[in-house]
C-alpha positions as CSV (number, residue, x, y, z in Angstrom):
1,M,19.7,-20.5,35.1
2,A,19.9,-17.6,33.5
3,G,22.3,-14.6,34.9
4,I,21.3,-11.4,36.4
5,R,24.0,-8.8,35.1
6,A,24.7,-5.7,37.4
7,V,27.2,-2.9,36.1
8,A,29.1,-0.6,38.6
9,S,32.0,1.5,38.6
10,T,35.3,0.8,40.9
11,P,34.3,3.2,43.7
12,T,30.9,1.1,43.9
13,L,32.7,-2.1,44.2
14,Q,35.1,-0.6,47.0
15,A,32.1,0.2,48.8
16,F,30.7,-3.1,48.4
17,R,33.8,-4.7,49.6
18,K,33.9,-2.6,52.6
19,A,30.3,-3.7,53.4
20,L,31.3,-7.2,53.6
21,P,32.1,-8.9,57.0
22,G,35.5,-8.5,57.6
23,G,36.1,-5.4,55.2
24,A,36.9,-7.4,51.7
25,H,36.9,-11.1,52.7
26,T,35.5,-13.6,55.1
27,G,37.3,-16.7,55.6
28,T,34.3,-18.9,56.3
29,P,32.9,-20.7,53.3
30,S,29.3,-20.3,52.7
31,I,26.6,-22.2,51.0
32,H,24.9,-19.1,49.4
33,P,24.3,-19.8,45.8
34,W,25.3,-16.0,44.8
35,R,28.9,-16.3,43.1
36,L,31.0,-12.8,42.5
37,H,32.5,-12.5,39.2
38,G,35.3,-10.2,38.7
39,R,38.7,-9.2,39.7
40,I,40.1,-7.0,42.7
41,P,43.1,-4.9,42.3
42,A,46.3,-6.6,43.6
43,A,47.1,-4.0,46.2
44,E,43.5,-4.7,47.8
45,T,43.8,-8.5,47.4
46,P,44.2,-10.5,50.8
47,Y,46.2,-13.2,48.8
48,G,49.1,-11.1,48.0
49,R,50.1,-9.1,45.0
50,H,48.7,-11.5,42.4
51,P,45.2,-10.8,41.4
52,A,42.7,-13.8,42.4
53,R,38.8,-14.5,41.3
54,L,36.7,-13.7,43.5
55,S,34.4,-16.7,42.2
56,E,36.8,-19.1,43.9
57,R,35.4,-18.2,47.0
58,L,32.1,-18.3,48.4
59,V,30.4,-15.4,50.6
60,R,27.4,-14.8,52.5
61,P,26.6,-11.2,52.4
62,S,24.9,-9.2,55.0
63,R,21.7,-7.2,54.9
64,R,24.0,-4.0,54.8
65,A,26.0,-5.3,51.9
66,S,22.3,-6.6,50.2
67,G,21.1,-3.0,50.1
68,V,24.4,-1.4,49.0
69,L,24.4,-3.9,46.4
70,L,20.9,-2.9,45.1
71,L,21.4,0.7,45.3
72,A,24.5,0.3,43.5
73,S,22.7,-1.9,40.6
74,I,20.0,0.7,40.2
75,L,22.0,3.7,40.0
76,S,25.0,2.7,38.4
77,H,25.0,3.1,34.6
78,P,28.1,2.5,32.0
79,A,27.0,5.5,30.1
80,V,27.1,7.7,33.5
81,L,29.7,6.1,35.5
82,G,32.0,4.8,33.3
83,A,32.0,1.1,34.0
84,E,35.2,-0.8,35.0
85,E,34.0,-3.9,36.4
86,I,31.0,-6.3,35.7
87,I,29.4,-8.4,38.3
88,I,27.2,-11.0,37.2
89,F,24.6,-13.2,39.5
90,G,24.2,-16.7,38.5
91,E,25.2,-18.5,35.5
92,P,25.9,-16.2,32.2
93,D,23.6,-17.0,29.3
94,E,25.1,-19.3,26.6
95,P,25.1,-17.6,23.2
96,A,22.5,-18.8,20.9
97,V,23.7,-21.1,17.9
98,T,21.9,-20.8,14.9
99,D,22.6,-22.7,11.3
100,P,23.1,-20.3,8.7
101,E,20.6,-20.2,5.8
102,P,21.1,-21.9,3.0
103,D,21.8,-20.0,-0.2
104,R,18.6,-20.2,-2.3
105,P,19.1,-19.8,-6.1
106,P,17.3,-16.9,-7.9
107,P,13.5,-17.4,-8.2
108,W,13.6,-18.4,-11.8
109,R,16.3,-20.9,-11.3
110,D,14.5,-22.5,-8.2
111,P,13.5,-26.1,-9.4
112,D,10.4,-26.0,-6.7
113,R,8.9,-23.1,-8.7
114,W,9.0,-24.9,-12.1
115,E,6.4,-27.7,-12.9
116,V,7.3,-29.6,-16.3
117,R,4.5,-31.9,-17.8
118,L,2.9,-33.6,-20.5
119,E,-0.5,-32.1,-20.6
120,R,-2.1,-34.0,-23.4
121,G,-1.0,-36.9,-25.4
122,R,-3.0,-38.9,-28.1
123,I,-1.8,-41.8,-30.4
124,E,-4.7,-43.3,-32.6
125,S,-5.1,-45.6,-35.3
126,G,-8.3,-45.7,-37.7
127,A,-9.3,-48.3,-40.5
128,L,-11.6,-46.8,-43.2
129,T,-14.8,-48.6,-44.0
130,G,-16.5,-46.6,-46.7
131,D,-17.2,-48.1,-50.2
132,E,-15.3,-45.3,-51.8
133,R,-12.8,-44.5,-49.4
134,Q,-9.6,-42.9,-50.8
135,A,-7.5,-44.1,-48.0
136,D,-7.2,-47.2,-46.0
137,T,-6.0,-46.6,-42.8
138,N,-5.5,-43.1,-41.1
139,H,-3.0,-42.7,-38.0
140,H,-2.6,-39.7,-35.9
141,A,-0.4,-38.6,-32.8
142,T,-0.4,-35.5,-30.7
143,L,1.7,-34.6,-27.6
144,I,1.4,-31.1,-25.7
145,G,4.2,-30.3,-23.2
146,S,4.5,-27.3,-21.0
147,A,6.6,-26.1,-18.2
148,T,5.2,-23.4,-16.0
149,W,6.8,-21.1,-13.2
150,R,5.0,-19.5,-10.3
151,A,6.2,-16.9,-7.8
152,D,3.9,-14.6,-5.8
153,R,1.8,-12.8,-8.3
154,W,3.9,-13.7,-11.3
155,E,3.3,-17.0,-13.7
156,I,5.2,-17.9,-16.9
157,R,4.5,-20.9,-18.9
158,I,6.2,-22.1,-22.0
159,G,4.0,-24.8,-24.4
160,A,4.9,-26.5,-27.5
161,R,3.0,-29.3,-29.3
162,A,4.1,-31.5,-32.1
163,D,1.5,-33.5,-34.4
164,G,1.9,-36.2,-37.1
165,H,-0.6,-37.6,-39.3
166,R,-0.1,-40.6,-41.9
167,Q,-2.5,-42.0,-44.3
168,L,-2.0,-45.1,-46.3
169,G,-4.0,-46.3,-49.3
170,E,-5.1,-44.4,-52.7
171,R,-4.1,-41.1,-51.5
172,P,-1.2,-41.4,-49.0
173,V,-0.1,-38.8,-46.9
174,S,2.9,-38.3,-44.3
175,D,2.8,-35.1,-42.3
176,S,4.4,-33.9,-39.3
177,A,4.5,-30.4,-37.6
178,A,5.9,-28.6,-34.4
179,D,3.9,-25.5,-33.1
180,Y,3.6,-23.5,-30.1
181,D,1.2,-23.9,-27.6
182,E,0.0,-21.6,-24.8
183,T,3.0,-19.4,-23.9
184,W,2.5,-16.5,-21.9
185,L,3.5,-13.9,-19.1
186,R,0.8,-13.6,-16.2
187,A,0.8,-11.0,-13.5
188,R,-1.9,-11.0,-11.2
189,G,-3.4,-8.9,-8.3
190,D,-6.3,-9.2,-5.9
191,A,-8.9,-8.3,-8.6
192,W,-7.2,-8.4,-11.8
193,R,-5.2,-10.8,-14.0
194,L,-3.3,-9.6,-16.9
195,T,-1.8,-12.3,-19.9
196,A,0.4,-11.6,-22.5
197,G,1.2,-13.9,-25.1
198,A,-0.3,-17.1,-27.2
199,Q,-3.1,-18.6,-25.2
200,R,-6.2,-20.5,-26.2
201,V,-9.1,-18.4,-25.2
202,S,-12.9,-20.0,-25.6
203,W,-15.6,-17.8,-24.8
204,G,-19.5,-19.2,-24.8
205,R,-21.4,-21.5,-22.4
206,V,-22.6,-24.1,-24.6
207,D,-21.0,-27.5,-25.8
208,E,-19.5,-28.0,-29.3
209,I,-20.7,-25.1,-31.3
210,P,-20.9,-21.7,-29.1
211,P,-22.1,-18.9,-31.4
212,T,-20.0,-16.5,-29.4
213,D,-16.9,-18.0,-29.6
214,R,-15.6,-15.9,-32.5
215,L,-12.0,-14.9,-31.4
216,A,-10.7,-18.5,-30.9
217,V,-8.5,-20.3,-33.4
218,E,-10.0,-23.4,-34.8
219,D,-7.9,-26.7,-35.4
220,L,-9.7,-28.4,-38.3
221,T,-6.7,-31.0,-39.2
222,R,-9.0,-33.9,-38.0
223,F,-12.4,-31.9,-38.9
224,M,-14.6,-32.7,-35.9
225,L,-13.1,-36.0,-34.6
226,D,-11.8,-34.4,-31.4
227,E,-13.7,-32.6,-28.7
228,R,-14.2,-28.9,-28.7
229,A,-11.5,-28.1,-25.9
230,D,-8.8,-30.2,-28.5
231,R,-10.0,-28.1,-31.5
232,R,-8.5,-25.0,-30.5
233,R,-5.0,-23.5,-31.3
234,A,-3.0,-20.9,-29.4
235,V,-3.2,-17.2,-30.6
236,P,-1.1,-14.3,-29.6
237,A,-3.0,-12.0,-27.6
238,L,-3.4,-9.8,-24.8
239,R,-5.9,-10.4,-22.4
240,L,-7.1,-8.7,-19.0
241,E,-9.5,-10.0,-16.6
242,L,-11.1,-7.9,-13.9
243,F,-13.1,-9.4,-11.0
244,H,-15.5,-7.5,-8.8
245,R,-17.5,-9.7,-6.4
246,R,-19.7,-11.8,-8.8
247,W,-19.0,-9.7,-11.9
248,T,-16.0,-10.6,-14.4
249,A,-15.1,-8.3,-17.2
250,D,-13.0,-10.4,-19.9
251,L,-10.8,-8.2,-22.4
252,L,-9.0,-9.8,-25.3
253,W,-7.0,-8.0,-27.9
254,V,-5.3,-10.1,-30.7
255,P,-3.0,-8.1,-32.7
256,A,-2.0,-10.4,-35.3
257,F,-4.5,-12.9,-37.1
258,R,-4.0,-16.5,-37.0
259,A,-6.2,-18.5,-39.5
260,A,-7.5,-22.0,-38.8
261,E,-5.2,-25.1,-38.7
262,L,-5.9,-27.0,-41.7
263,P,-4.9,-30.7,-42.7
264,A,-2.6,-31.4,-45.9
265,E,-4.1,-30.8,-49.1
266,E,-4.4,-34.8,-49.8
267,S,-5.7,-35.5,-46.6
268,I,-9.3,-37.1,-46.3
269,W,-9.9,-34.4,-43.9
270,A,-9.1,-31.5,-46.0
271,P,-12.1,-29.1,-46.8
272,V,-11.1,-28.9,-50.3
273,D,-11.7,-32.2,-52.7
274,R,-9.8,-31.6,-55.9
275,E,-10.5,-35.2,-57.3
276,R,-14.1,-34.6,-57.1
277,G,-14.3,-31.0,-57.5
278,R,-16.2,-30.2,-54.1
279,L,-15.8,-27.3,-51.3
280,L,-16.9,-28.3,-48.0
281,G,-20.6,-26.6,-47.5
282,L,-21.3,-26.2,-51.0
283,P,-23.6,-28.5,-52.9
284,P,-21.8,-30.3,-55.9
285,D,-22.2,-28.4,-59.2
286,P,-21.3,-29.7,-62.6
287,E,-20.2,-26.0,-63.6
288,L,-17.9,-25.5,-60.6
289,A,-16.6,-28.9,-60.4
290,P,-14.0,-28.6,-63.1
291,V,-12.8,-25.1,-61.9
292,I,-12.1,-26.4,-58.6
293,R,-10.1,-29.3,-60.1
294,D,-7.9,-26.9,-62.0
295,A,-7.4,-23.9,-60.2
296,H,-4.9,-22.5,-57.8
297,F,-5.6,-21.8,-54.1
298,R,-4.1,-19.2,-52.1
299,E,-4.9,-17.5,-48.5
300,E,-5.2,-14.2,-47.3
301,T,-3.9,-14.1,-43.6
302,S,-2.3,-10.6,-43.2
303,G,-3.4,-7.9,-40.9
304,G,-5.2,-8.2,-37.1
305,G,-7.4,-10.6,-35.4
306,G,-9.6,-8.1,-33.6
307,G,-10.7,-8.3,-30.0
308,G,-13.7,-8.2,-27.9
309,A,-15.3,-7.9,-24.4
310,R,-17.3,-10.3,-22.4
311,I,-19.0,-9.2,-19.2
312,S,-20.3,-12.0,-17.0
313,R,-22.0,-12.4,-13.8
314,H,-21.9,-15.6,-11.5
315,G,-24.9,-16.1,-9.2
316,R,-26.1,-19.1,-6.9
317,T,-28.5,-20.4,-9.3
318,S,-28.0,-18.7,-12.5
319,D,-24.7,-17.3,-14.6
320,F,-25.3,-14.7,-17.6
321,A,-22.9,-12.8,-20.1
322,L,-22.8,-10.4,-22.7
323,T,-20.2,-10.0,-25.3
324,A,-19.1,-7.7,-28.1
325,Q,-16.3,-8.5,-30.6
326,R,-14.8,-7.3,-33.8
327,A,-13.2,-10.5,-35.1
328,R,-12.4,-12.1,-38.2
329,H,-13.5,-15.7,-39.1
330,S,-10.7,-18.3,-38.3
331,V,-12.2,-20.9,-41.0
332,P,-11.3,-19.9,-44.3
333,Y,-14.1,-19.4,-47.2
334,Y,-13.1,-19.8,-50.4
335,R,-13.5,-17.0,-53.1
336,L,-13.5,-17.5,-56.6
337,N,-11.9,-15.1,-59.0
338,E,-12.8,-16.5,-62.5
339,A,-10.4,-14.1,-64.5
340,Q,-7.4,-15.6,-62.9
341,D,-8.8,-19.5,-62.1
342,T,-8.0,-18.8,-58.5
343,F,-9.6,-19.5,-55.1
344,T,-8.5,-17.2,-52.5
345,A,-9.1,-18.4,-48.5
346,V,-10.5,-15.3,-47.1
347,H,-11.5,-14.4,-43.5
348,P,-13.6,-11.7,-43.5
349,W,-14.0,-9.1,-40.8
350,T,-17.6,-9.4,-38.8
351,T,-19.1,-7.7,-35.8
352,V,-20.6,-9.9,-33.1
353,A,-23.2,-9.1,-30.4
354,G,-24.2,-11.9,-28.1
355,A,-25.2,-13.3,-24.9
356,D,-25.4,-16.4,-23.0
357,I,-27.2,-17.9,-19.8
358,G,-27.2,-20.9,-17.5
359,F,-29.1,-21.9,-14.6
360,A,-30.2,-25.2,-12.9
361,T,-33.4,-26.5,-11.8
362,G,-32.9,-29.7,-9.6
363,A,-30.2,-31.9,-11.0
364,V,-30.7,-30.1,-14.7
365,T,-28.5,-27.5,-16.0
366,W,-30.0,-25.4,-18.7
367,R,-27.9,-23.3,-21.2
368,A,-28.7,-20.9,-24.1
369,E,-26.3,-18.9,-26.2
370,A,-26.9,-16.5,-29.2
371,A,-25.1,-14.2,-31.4
372,W,-25.8,-11.7,-34.3
373,L,-22.9,-11.6,-37.1
374,S,-22.8,-8.6,-39.3
375,D,-21.0,-10.4,-42.0
376,V,-21.2,-14.1,-42.9
377,P,-19.6,-15.2,-46.0
378,A,-21.8,-16.5,-49.1
379,T,-21.6,-17.4,-52.6
380,R,-24.2,-16.0,-54.9
381,E,-25.9,-18.4,-57.3
382,E,-26.0,-16.3,-60.6
383,D,-22.1,-15.7,-61.0
384,F,-20.4,-17.6,-57.9
385,G,-19.7,-14.4,-56.7
386,F,-18.5,-13.5,-53.0
387,T,-20.8,-11.7,-50.9
388,T,-21.6,-11.2,-47.0
389,V,-24.9,-11.3,-45.2
390,E,-26.1,-10.9,-41.8
391,G,-26.7,-13.8,-39.8
392,V,-28.0,-15.3,-36.3
393,D,-26.7,-18.4,-34.5
394,W,-28.3,-19.6,-31.5
395,V,-28.1,-22.8,-29.1
396,A,-30.2,-24.0,-26.2
397,G,-29.8,-27.2,-24.3
398,A,-29.7,-29.0,-21.0
399,E,-27.5,-31.4,-19.1
400,G,-28.8,-33.8,-16.5
401,F,-28.3,-37.2,-14.8
402,P,-31.6,-39.1,-15.4
403,G,-31.9,-42.1,-13.0
404,D,-28.4,-42.9,-12.2
405,A,-25.6,-40.4,-11.0
406,D,-23.3,-42.2,-13.3
407,L,-25.2,-41.6,-16.5
408,R,-24.8,-38.2,-18.0
409,V,-27.1,-36.7,-20.9
410,T,-26.6,-33.6,-22.7
411,V,-28.8,-32.5,-25.6
412,Q,-28.7,-29.4,-27.4
413,L,-30.6,-27.6,-30.2
414,A,-29.0,-25.3,-32.6
415,G,-30.1,-23.2,-35.6
416,Q,-28.2,-21.1,-38.1
417,H,-29.8,-18.0,-40.0
418,L,-28.9,-16.2,-43.0
419,L,-30.9,-12.7,-42.9
420,D,-31.9,-11.6,-46.1
421,A,-29.5,-13.6,-48.0
422,G,-31.1,-13.8,-51.6
423,E,-30.2,-16.4,-54.0
424,V,-26.9,-17.8,-52.7
425,L,-25.5,-21.6,-52.5
426,E,-25.5,-21.9,-48.8
427,P,-29.0,-22.7,-47.2
428,E,-30.7,-19.8,-45.7
429,R,-31.5,-21.9,-42.4
430,A,-30.2,-25.2,-40.9
431,Y,-31.3,-26.7,-37.6
432,Y,-29.4,-29.4,-35.7
433,I,-29.7,-31.4,-32.6
434,N,-26.4,-32.4,-30.9
435,G,-25.0,-33.7,-27.7
436,E,-23.4,-36.7,-25.7
437,I,-24.7,-39.5,-23.7
438,E,-21.9,-41.0,-21.1
439,N,-22.1,-43.7,-18.4
440,E,-19.5,-45.3,-16.1
441,Y,-19.2,-48.8,-15.2
442,A,-17.1,-50.9,-12.6
443,R,-16.3,-48.2,-10.3
444,A,-15.6,-46.0,-13.3
445,Q,-13.0,-48.4,-14.8
446,W,-14.8,-48.2,-17.8
447,R,-16.5,-45.4,-19.7
448,A,-19.2,-45.6,-22.5
449,R,-20.0,-42.6,-24.5
450,L,-21.7,-41.5,-27.5
451,R,-21.2,-37.9,-29.3
452,F,-24.1,-36.9,-32.1
453,S,-25.1,-34.4,-34.5
454,L,-28.1,-34.9,-36.3
455,G,-29.4,-32.2,-39.0
456,L,-33.4,-31.9,-38.4
457,D,-34.3,-30.1,-41.7
458,R,-32.0,-32.0,-44.0
459,R,-30.2,-35.4,-43.7
460,D,-26.8,-34.6,-41.8
461,A,-25.5,-37.2,-39.3
462,Y,-22.4,-37.8,-37.5
463,L,-22.2,-40.6,-34.9
464,N,-19.1,-41.2,-32.5
465,P,-19.5,-44.2,-30.3
466,E,-16.6,-45.3,-27.8
467,I,-15.7,-47.6,-25.0
468,A,-12.8,-46.8,-22.7
469,Y,-10.9,-48.3,-20.1
470,R,-9.9,-46.0,-17.5
471,R,-8.1,-47.8,-14.5
472,W,-5.0,-46.0,-14.8
473,E,-6.4,-42.7,-14.8
474,P,-5.4,-40.2,-16.3
475,H,-4.6,-42.6,-19.1
476,E,-7.3,-44.1,-21.4
477,F,-7.2,-47.0,-23.9
478,Y,-10.5,-46.7,-26.3
479,L,-12.1,-48.3,-29.0
480,G,-14.5,-46.2,-31.1
481,A,-16.0,-45.2,-34.5
482,H,-16.6,-42.3,-36.4
483,W,-19.7,-42.5,-38.9
484,F,-21.1,-39.9,-41.2
485,D,-23.9,-39.7,-43.7
486,G,-25.9,-36.9,-45.1
487,R,-27.0,-34.9,-48.2
488,D,-24.0,-33.8,-50.4
489,D,-24.3,-30.3,-49.4
490,T,-23.6,-31.3,-45.6
491,A,-20.5,-32.1,-43.6
492,G,-21.9,-35.6,-43.2
493,G,-22.3,-36.1,-46.8
494,F,-19.0,-34.6,-47.9
495,Y,-17.1,-36.9,-45.4
496,R,-19.4,-39.7,-45.9
497,D,-16.5,-42.2,-47.5
498,N,-14.4,-41.2,-44.2
499,R,-16.1,-43.8,-41.6
500,M,-13.9,-45.6,-39.8
501,A,-13.3,-47.7,-36.9
502,V,-10.4,-46.4,-34.4
503,L,-8.2,-47.8,-31.5
504,G,-6.1,-45.3,-29.3
505,W,-4.5,-44.3,-26.1
506,R,-4.8,-40.5,-24.5
507,G,-3.6,-39.3,-21.4
508,S,-1.4,-36.6,-19.5
509,L,1.6,-37.0,-17.3
């Protein structure tokens, strides 16, 4: 049992002893559980000149002794009386034994705070089937890895990627490259988040071609074969996000411009076809073709990348956002300088004002997005000179699950307009319908999917059917095809000979 401790001075102990039956000692043993711990001076010890512990004897205190003891316990204090003896009632407390805390490493060296993983991987091989194909096979591999550290309100991410392309046939290509992926330092509070470093930022609400997504860096190494999320590269930027109830303010500044990532010049996905004298997006021209074959190509990428703000509100049944940006087109536009027989890939500045909205009715989600651009690059017909005009891009669509929870359908209508463009090589307006149809089978072990984009006012088609085996998620093994067709001045017509069947794997670890 826990002991009760009383502290008393020597005079107090002497008074207590006198109160005991027989003066200081009684020879009759007692079974009372109290025991006295302490020492009596040798001169007063009944056992002779040598001191002895009273704990070896049992005593039964009288009422007088109990009262004296209680009074002594209350009034005596070591600071006032100068304690010389300690009397303990009951067993003394055992000291608590605690294991020493193990030495923990600093937070940045603690392995429990780090997460290292393969975020995305893809290996794909394709066989071209076009009659006038310039390659027989096309192979591609991408690996993206990251290491992320988290502690309280801080987060660090280090990312890297490796890409490899191999093309066999009439125009062989073997190309590989390493690049940084998202690599940043992030601090967060209760109502804000600040991120500094290379990051992928995708604004907008609609799928595939959001009109307000103008500060992102596009990856065109495989044209549009990959989904939108996989067609973005990281760009050094400073991003501040502020949160207040249902409102979010997203502020972004890109101090150094980064152009879109392009394939090798001899790749079948390059936007410049020197052999045919063609540029992606322009109709074939017998006067322009020899210039393209013999011209020199260079690129202007110096300067800043711009910035912008996006204010959004999230509601129970609807969301909307407004955005204003001053940005540079990451996709290059080739400006001809006939005097020097040179094409310069330029990235003109443009002011962007846009909005997007989304809402749900039943099992259908509706989305719409539009943007006005102050400077859209174009080429005049009369002298192939470079110019910029105002433009408007818009997209409206819906996503739902008709008839079956495993069937998902997304359909979007899109339009692109050049305002007061005059006589230019580019079409003043273009309309498209694009989307995705997806269905899962056998308890989601199999997935069939079709991605599509079709021109409405001119022939321009892209189809991507695919069937994937997903039993070992997040790994997928898939068989698919990429099919292009269209007029010569469309993307489908430009890549018509690149139709191919593919077999591949994608996943993460």
